[in-house]
Phi, psi and omega in degrees: 000140182290159180265117180266340188305316180302323179287319178295323178301320179289314180301327183264011171301133179059030181299320181296322178295318179294317178299319179299312181297316182293331182261003185299318186285308188249357180084010178206165171217165180250161177301325182288321179293321178297312182303312181299312184290315182293319181285331175292318181291326184240057185299323180297316179293322178296314178297321179294322176298313178300316181295319179298315179293319178301313180293325184277318189241351184087184186269359175294117177062030183308306182291323178300315180295318179296314183289331174294318178297316178295317180298319178296318179293319178299316181303312181287323180294316180295319179298315178299326181279354176102008178274146181254132181276135178232100181276350184247032183287336183083001179285128180253141173222179178255142178277186183300336182267000180087009179271138177293138179212150177289129181275152168269126183257138176245116183257143175295145170240180179293345180279344182288129179242145178297127178294153181273000000 
């Protein structure tokens, strides 16, 4: 199996700062807002992750596999930073295909500290 971690490491550079920025207004951010902003900022790493998955697994569910890897990394990174996951928030967003989907929400807790 191919190694996705190097690409994820780049996508998650300054992840705590991005989570802080995304949650500044309302105290939370969604998996989709994080995905869009992080992958836009690190387009090369995102494209490399997609290419690695394509070469390793083929094009069946390519984006699903990539976004699952990013989502799993986000879940653990956000938890370490003090954000609490809320899968039942009822907040809807659109996925990469433009279909409405329930978002995973990450809420600030008292453990979240502004990154340096």
